[in-house]
N, C-alpha and C positions, 0 to 999 in steps of 0.2 A: 274530718281530717285534722290531724294534730297540727297545732300552730307552734312552730319553733322559730328561733332566730336563725339567720343565715349562718352565723358562726357555729351553731349547734347541728346543722344538717349533716347527716351521715351518708356516705356514698351508697347509692342504690336504694335509698329509702325515700318514698314520696312524702311530701309534707307541704304545708302552707307556710309562707314566710312573708314578712313585711320588709320591703327593700327600698332603697333610694336608687333611682336611675341616675348614676353619677356621670355618665358619658354616653354619647351616641355619635358615631363617625361613619360616614359613607366611604367605602374603600373598594379597591379592585385587587383580586388575587393575581398572582403571577400568571395564571392560566387565563386571565381575562374575566374570571367569574366575579360578578359584583356581590358585595355583602355589606352588612352593617356591623361594625364592632361596637358592642354595647358593654357597659360596665354597671353592674349592680353591686351594692354594698350595704352593710350595716356597720355597727361600731367596731366589729372585730374581724370582719372578712370582706374581701373584695373579689368579685369574679368578673373576668373579662373574657368574652367569647363572641363568636360570629353568629349573626342571623343571616343565612345565605339568601340570595335573591329568589331561589325556588322554594324557600321554606314557607309553610302555611302562616307563619307570623310576619313575613316580610312586609306585606302591605300595611299591616297594623303598626309595625315598628316604624316604617317610613312616615306614616301619616299621623299617628296618634301618640307614640311614646315620646315623652318630653323630658329631657335632662333636667334635673333639679326637682322632679316630682316623685312622690312616693307611690308604690304599687304593692298590691297583694298578689303574690305569685304562688301557684301550685306547681311544683316541679320535683324533679329527681336530680340529685347531685351525681354527676358522672365523672369518674377519673379517666382522663384521656392522655395520649402522648403529649398534648399541648397544655396540660394542666387541668385542674377541675373546671367543669362547665356545668351550666344549669340547663337541663332538658325541661322546657316549659310545657306544662299541660294546660294551664289557665292563667290569665293575667288580667287585672283590671286596676284602675286608679283606686287609691285608698279613699274610703268613705267615712263620714263622721261616726257611724256606728262601729267602726273598727276599733275605736278607743276602748270599747267594752271588752274586746278580745286582746287588749294589751298593746295596741299601737300607740306609740309616742314618737313624735318627730325626732326627739333626741336619741332614740334607740339606734338610729343610723349614723350617729356621729361618735367619733372617739371621745372619751372622757378622761378627765384628770384621774390619776391614781388616788387622789386624796378627796375626802368628802368636802364639797363646797361650803356647806354650812359651818363646818369646823374651821376651815380656812378663813372664812369671813369673820368669825368670832375671834380668831387669833390675830387677824389684821387689826380689828378694832382694839384689842388688848394692847398690841404693839403701839398703836397711835396714842392710846391713853397713857402708856408708860413712858414713851420716848419723845413726844412732841411738846415743846414749849416755845413760845408763850401760849397762853390759853386761847388767844384769838386765832392763832395759826392752827391749833388743834381743832377748834370749832369749825374752821373752814374745811379741813380735811374730813372731819366726821360728817359734815353736811354732804360732801360729795360722795362719801361712802354710802350713807343711809338713803340719800335721794335716788341713788342708782343701784340699790341693793339687788334687785332681781336680775339686772344686767350683769352685775359682778359675779353672780352665781353660775352663769352659763356662757359668758362671752369668751371666744378664743383670743389668744394674744396676737395671732397673725392668721393670714389665709393659708400659709404654708411655712416651711422652714423650722419654726420653733413654737412650741406650746400651741399648736394649731388644732385645738380640740376643746370640747365643752369644759368650761372652768379653767381653761389655759391662762387667760389673762389674770385671774385671781391667783393661780399657782405661781406664775411668774412675778407678779407684783409683790406678793408676800415674801418670796425669796429675795427679790431685789431690796425691799425695805429692810429686811433683817441684815443683809450685807451692808447696807448704808449705815445702820446703827453700829455694827461692829467696826467698820472702817472709821467712822466719826470718833468713836471712843479711842481707837488706836492713835489717830493723828492729832487729836486734841492733847493726848498725853505726850506725843512726840514734840509738839510745837505749842507749849503752853503760853508763850509770849507773843504768838502771832497776832497781828493787828490788821483788820478786825479779827476777833477770835472766830474759830470755826464754830458754826451754829449747828449742833447735832440735830435739833428739832427741824431745822430747815432742810437738812440732808435727808432725813427720814421722810418728811412731807414730800419732797421731790421724788423720792423712791416710790412712794405710794401713788403719786399723781402723774408720773412721767408719761404713762401710756393711756391716760383716761380718755383722750381723744379717740381711742379705738372704738368707743361706743358710737361715735358718729361716722367713723371711717368705714367700719365693717358692718354689713347688714346682719340681721338675725336669722336669715334663711339657712337652709341646710348646707349650702355650699359656701357660706360666709363670703359672699361677693362684696366688692366695694360698693358703697353707696355713691351717688353722683358727687356729693361733697367729699367723700373719701378719695375718689378718683381725681377731682379737680383741686382740692385743698390739702388733703392729707390729715393724719392724726395729730401732728405736732402743733400746727396752728390752731386746730379745733380744740386741742387740749388746753392751750393757752386761753382760748376763748371761754371754755368752761370754768377755768379758774377765775377769770375776770368776772364772769357772771355770778359765781358764788361769792366773790368779794363784795358785790353790791349788798348782799345780806350779811356777810361776815367780814367787815372791814379789817384790814391788817395795819399794824403800826409802821410808821416810817417808810423805808424803802423795801420792806420785807416782801410786799407783793411783787415789786420789780425783780427782786432776786429769785423769787419762786417762779415767776414767768420765765426768767432766763434759764433756769434749770430745765424746764420743759422744752424750751426752744432749742437748747444746745445738747440735749441728752444723746443725740446720735452723732454729734461732733462735726460731721462733714456735710457740705452742701449736697454731694451726690447721694447721701443717705437721708436727706431731707431737712437737715438742720441749717438754719440761716446764720447761726453763730456758733463758734466753738465754745467749750466750757471756759468761762472767764472768772469763775469764783471757785474756792475750794469745795464748796458743797456741790456745785455743778460737776466738777471733776469726779467726785466720789460717785455721784449718780450715774454718770456716763459709764464708768468702768464696772460698776456693779451690774448695770443693765447688760452691757456687752458680754461680760463673763457669764451671766446666767443664760443668756440666749445661746452663746456658743457652746457652753457645757451641755445644754439640752440637745443641740445639734449633734455633738460628738457622741452622746449617749445613744441617740437614735441610730447613728451610723453603726455603732458597735452592735446594737440590737438587731438591725435590719439587714446588714450586709450579708449576702448569701454565700460568700466565700468561706473557706475553712483555713486559709493560710494565716501566717502571723501578721499580715498587713492587709487592710481592706482595700477595695478599689478606691480610686480617686474620683469616681463618678458619683459625687454626693454633694450636698448643699455647701460644704466647706471647700469643695474642689481640691481636696488633698487626701492622701491615704491616712489611715489611723492605725496605729500599732495595737494589735490585740494580744500579742505575746506568743511565745512558743508553747506548744503543747506540753503537758506534764510528762516527764520521762517515765517510761514503762519500767516496772520492776524486772528483776532478773527472771522471775517466774512468769513474766508476761502479763502480770496482773496490774 
């Protein structure tokens, strides 16, 4: 039997696929008939459909199918009035030998549009070019290289923005680049400001502002919160990681304090997790660079995913507001 991805499955054709069971919920239909609503997905497609109580799979679904686990499924994709559904012929948990047939846990998670190795190299180049003094650059480089494998795969969030493999790296590189641009602009605008704006500190803060995500979010397929992530969060843990690195890479003067403040204040509001608002020019730059990048990604996703066709999207989205997509192009006189 051909092995394809769920994304590649064609209606009416039987195939084997590797999928993540992303959800399982026990429900009752309006007519009182019980069923399980299951959600299978890979990186590019998600299928949600019922397993009815009188189905031959009902008992196995109830007793053995575990959300967050991977399965090999033989099935047929069916188009129905309720959307595409998977007619299951065989199903079993993924086994170690399935890797020889192409199974990879990351195949069931969305990925960054950009190559992670290339992004990581670009981030290192940015650090090398833009961060001074040398002690600060060494600290940032240490936190990059010590966590290299995590940087290549970690999501920036569980949902909302950059919630995919490589998302944290994509977001971080974008934020750090914006910090460098804004630091250059405002140093030129305010050349006499005392103390002067430290571009290297702003860029370092942009690189490290979310590093606590490595301890907040687990590396499982659903990117669930770790216990420390649920109880402490990424902001305090990010500050802790910087302090730990500073034991090996000491910083001069009050630079460590100013870097810690950037991390602690980058979300600005207590209800967003920050114990302090931005109180330095560098912290202000990092906050707005981070906020802009996150919200721009959210708006781009809304425009890409909203099912409507009118000039304005629904307000049922992560920004809780409609987004204007524009009027359709006028048709020519000949109807073309």
